[in-house]
N, C-alpha and C positions, 0 to 999 in steps of 0.2 A: 506494500500499500504507500501511497507517494504523499499521502493527504496525511496532515501535522494535525497534530490534537490541537484544539482551541479552547480556554477556557469559558465556559458557560455561565463561571460568577454565581455560580452553586456550589455550596459544600451541603454533602448530605454526610450523616452516618446509620449505624446502622441499628437497628429495636432490640429489644430484648431475645429475639428469635432471629437475629441477625442478617433480616431484612433489610435492603438498600428503598427506600421510597425515589422512583426515577423519576414521575409523573412531573414532574419541574421540567425538567429538561426534554423528555421526549417531544416528537411534534403530537398533534392530535391524533388519535386515534381513528381513521377515515374507512382501514380497512383490515381485516387480518396479517397481522404482521409478527413477525418472530424476529429472532435476534441468537448471530452464534454470538459467543461469548468468547473473549481469550484472553489472556493474561498473558505477559509477559514477565521475567525473572524476576524485574524491576516491582513487581505485583500491580504494575498496573494493568487497568480491564479496559477491551476494547467492548463495545456492543457492534456488531458487524450485522444490517436490516438483511435480511435474509426472508426469501417464499418457499415452503413446502410444495414439494412436486406432490398429485397425487401418485398412490402406490401402482392405478391404470396407468398413468401417464410415462413414468419412471423408464421405462424401456426407449423414450427417444433422446432422452437424456443421457442416458447408460452408453449409450454408442454415437462419441463424434459422427462419423458418417453420414449416420440416420435425420441427427439432429441438423447437419448442414443440408441433407437433399431435402427436409422438412421446409428446411427457411426458404432455398432456392426455389421452391414448388408453389409457396406464397409466395415470394417474390414475383413469381412469373404472372400469377393469376392477379395479381395487385398490377401488373403492367398491361394487365388485358392480353396476354398471351395464352390463349385457350383454344382446345379444339373440340368441337362440339362433333359430337358421335351420336348414332344411332340404332342403338341395340336393339338387335332380335326380340319380339316377345314370343314366348315360350307357349307352346300348346297345355293346353288345360288337359 
């Protein structure tokens, strides 16, 4: 990460259950957002915003080629590069 930490001008201390209240420094909650928690050797804690992927969609993200292909397909659709085809109708 190239971004530097910047003081938000607030200090917090743990409560009797060792919890920190961070509502004073977090952005308004507009959607379901989660945070990866990272800590360095100096004890500094970094909250890195993250979004979880549903298990049914994880297969896309597990393979970089699949994700690249999907993104390429979406870009082609957005650019109007679509081929319309008629599919044969099956007999009942």
